[in-house]
N, C-alpha and C positions, 0 to 999 in steps of 0.2 A: 548688646550686639558687639561682636568682636571687631578688631581693627581691620581684618581682612574683608569682612562683610561691608564695613563702612567704605573702604577703598573701592570695593566693587560697585557699590551704589553711586559713588562719586564719579566713577568712570563710565556710568551709563549701563552697567551690568546689573541684572537682578540676581541676588544671591540664590543659590539652589535651596529648595526646601528639603527638610528631612536630614537624616544623617549623611555626612559626607563619606564617600568611599575612599579608603586608604589606598594610595598608589605609591609604590616604592620606585624611586628613580635613582639609578646609579650613575654618578658623574664619572668622568674619565681621568680627572686630575684634581689637584688641590684648588681651593677656591681662589679665583681671580676673574678678570673681566671676560674670559672665554665662556663663562657660564652665567653671566649676569642677567640675561633675559629670563632664565628660569627662576632666579631669585626674586626678580621683580614680579613675576607671575604669582609667586607664593605670597609675597608681602602685600601686593595690591589686590589680592582676592580674586584674581582671574581664574585660578584653578577651582576655588571654592564656588564661583559662579557657575562652573560646569559640573558641580557635584563631586569634586575630587578634593581629597586631602593629601597633598603630595609630600612624601617623606624624601627629602633630598639627602643623598648619601655622597659625600665627597669622595673623590678618587685619590690616587697617589701612586708612588712607585711600587707598592706592594699589592695594589688592587688589580685584579683581572676582571674586566667588565663582563666578558663572556661567561666566566665562571659564576658571577652573580646572577646572571640570567638563568643559566642551566641548573643552578642549585635552588632556584625559586626565591632567592633573597631579593631580587629586583624584578619588577614587572617590565621595566623598560630601562635601557642603558644607552649611553653614548659609547661607540666603539670605533676603532680604526679598521679600514678594510683589510689590511694584512692580517691582523689578529683574528678577525671574524672569518676570513677565508681559511686560515689554519685550523680553526675549530670546525668549520664546515667540512673540510677535507677529512676530518676524523668522525664525521657523522652528526655533528651538532645541528639541531633543527632551528637554525637562526633565520630570521627574516628582517631585512632592512626596509623601513617604511618611510625614510626621509634622510636628509643630510643637513647638518647645520652649516658647514662650510661648502660653498660651491668650488672653491679652490683651497687646497691645503696651504696653511701659512708657513710650512717648513721650507727653508731655502738656505742659500749660502750668502752670508753677510761679510762685507769687507769694507775697508776704508775707500772712499771715493777715488783717492789719488792712485790706488792700485790698479784701477781700470779693469776690474774683473767683472765681466758682463755675461759670462756663460761658462760652462764646464771646460771648454778648451783653454780658457784663460787661466786655468788652475795648474796647467802643466809646469812642473818645476817649483810649485808653491807648497807651503805648509798649511794644512787645514786642520783645525780642531773640530772633532766630531764626537758627540755623545755615543756611547756604545750601542744604545737602542736604535740609533739612526744610521749606524754604519752600513748595514746591508742595503738600505735604500740609497745612501750616498754612493756606494760602490756601483749600484745599478744606474745611477745618473751618469757616472763616468763611462760605464759600458755603453749606454745608449749613445753617448757623444763620441764614442770611439777613442776614449782616453784610457790607456792602460793603467792598472792600479799602481804600478811602480813608477809612474810618471808624477804622482802626487804623494807627498809625505803626509800621512794622517797621524795626528796625535790626539789623546783624550781631551775632552772639553768638560768643564765643571761649572759652566755658567758664570765665569769670571771674565769680564771684558778687558781686563788689564793687559793680558798678553797681546791682544790685537791692537790696543791703543799704543803700547810700547813698540810694536813692530816685531815682536818675537814670533808671531805667526801672521799669515797673510789673510786668512779667512776663517769663518766659523759656520758650522751647520747648526741652525736653530730656528725657532719661530721668528718671523720678521716683525711680529707685533709688539715686541718690547725691546729687544737687544739693541736695535739701531738707536733708539732714544737714549739708552743707558751709555752707549759708547760716546755719543755726541755730548751727553751731559758730563761724563767723566773726563773725557779727553779733549773736548771742544773740536773734534774732527768730524767732518761729514762722512756719511756712510752711503753705500749702495748695496743692492742685493738682487738676486734672481731667485725665483721660486722653482722648486723641483717640478711643479705642475707645468710650468711654461717651457721646460727644456726636455720634455719627453717622458716624464714620470708622473702622470696625473692620477695619484692614488688618494682616494677619499679618506678624510678623517672626520671624527665627530659625527659618525653616522647614527641615526636614531634606530635602535635595534631591539627586537623582541624575539621570543621563541614562537614557533608555529602554534603551539598550544595556547599561548597568551593571545596571539592574533585571533584565533578562533573564538576563544572564550570571552575576551575583553575588547572586542573590536570597537564598540561604541565609546568605551572609556579611552582608548588610544586616540581616537579622533578628537575627543574632548581635550586630551592632554596636548595634542599638537595645536589645536585651535588656541588654547590659552597660552601656550608657550610662544606661539607666533605673536600674540598680542603683547606679551612681555617684551619680546625683542623689538617690536615696533615702537613701544614706549621708550625703550632704551635708546634706540637709534635716532629718535627725534631730537635728543639732547644727550650726546654721549659723555658729557661732563657732569651730569646731574647725579647719577646713582653711585659712581665711584666715591664721591665725597660723602654721600649719605651712608654708604656701607663701610666706611673706614673703620668704625668701631663695632661693626656687627659681622657681616659675612666675610669681610676682608681682613678682619683684625688678626695681626700676627703673621700675615703672609709675606712680610718683608719687602713689599713693593710700595714705592712712594706713590702718592696721589698723582703727581705729574706723569709718572710712568704708566699708571693705570689709565689715565685719560688718553695718553698716546695709544695704548693697547686698544682701548675701546673704540677710538676713532678709526684706527688702522684696519680693524677686522671687519668693519661694515662693508667695505667694497668686496671683501672675500666671501661674504655671506649672501650678497644680494643676488636675487633672481627676479626677472620681471614677472614671473608667475607666482612669486611669493616665497617666503622663507620655507625651507625644508624640501622644496621642489628638487627633483633630480631629473635632468634631461636625459633622454635615451642615448644621445650621442656621447654624453659624458660617461654614462655607464659602459658603453662599448669601449671607450678610450681607457677607462680605469681598469676594466677587466683585461684588456690587451696588455696594459703596463705591468700587470701582475707577473707575466711571464719572465720579466727581467729580474724578479726577485724569487724566481723558482716556485711560484704558486699558480694554481688554476682555479679561478672562481667560476661562477655561473650566474646567468640572469635569473635563475630560479631563486636566488637569494633575495631578490628584490620584489616587494609588493607595494606598488605605489598607488594602489586604488584608494587608500584612505585619504590621500591628499586632495582628491576630487570632492571630498565631503567637507572640507574646511570652509 
């Protein structure tokens, strides 16, 4: 009996009988705590108990999740709303069946003493922003009525040193790790605000499939969501347990310290939580997110969402 089956039995799950069905899962970025729930579901046999053998494929800067779906390389993938809508506008038959994050973790991080609490506080300031986030950051400024030329924007390469030194005033990045690194490196308190909370509620880490996969593999998708939810519940019960366990396996070589991974893992829990359960997407949030797309020049549709699978978990 394999370790996954043993773990499944220990958790109260009966391992599925017969051959497991291979299921290809495309992640959206490099291995870190953002995806730890899926790793736990693999290692603890939760997918196996549902009859699935999940092939986890890491993402990265050169990976386009929508392309993995459309080419048939992946059965299921995590995507960001903007990328999926761009593909949808070109005729891609994508369907969103859930969301990992209830609120996107991307925001503006600054030193606490700078008293930057919202977009209007950025007037006259210098902000470091990754190129991939520039359009959404500019949309945040637009929504707040701040002209682009009122904020100096410079490139950001995930080095907190310029912010600690005072060379820049703020950084656009996920709030799940950088605040910890800044405080660790410079001993200075940070604060942040989320794009989501200042008028740009755009979903990220959406659970996405093609319409063909939804039709042909609906029962397997339900099983994937069910086991993934269990993996995340296991993680969230003790967010310091698995980062340490995975230091030499899933997370090996990612350049993130254990302390930073623990911070990341704890911080993201509140951004993922929904009283109806992980992956739930509330109708009001869909409306708000679709409306926010207009600020980045995109037009989505409710037809992209099929939330009926969530009722089967």
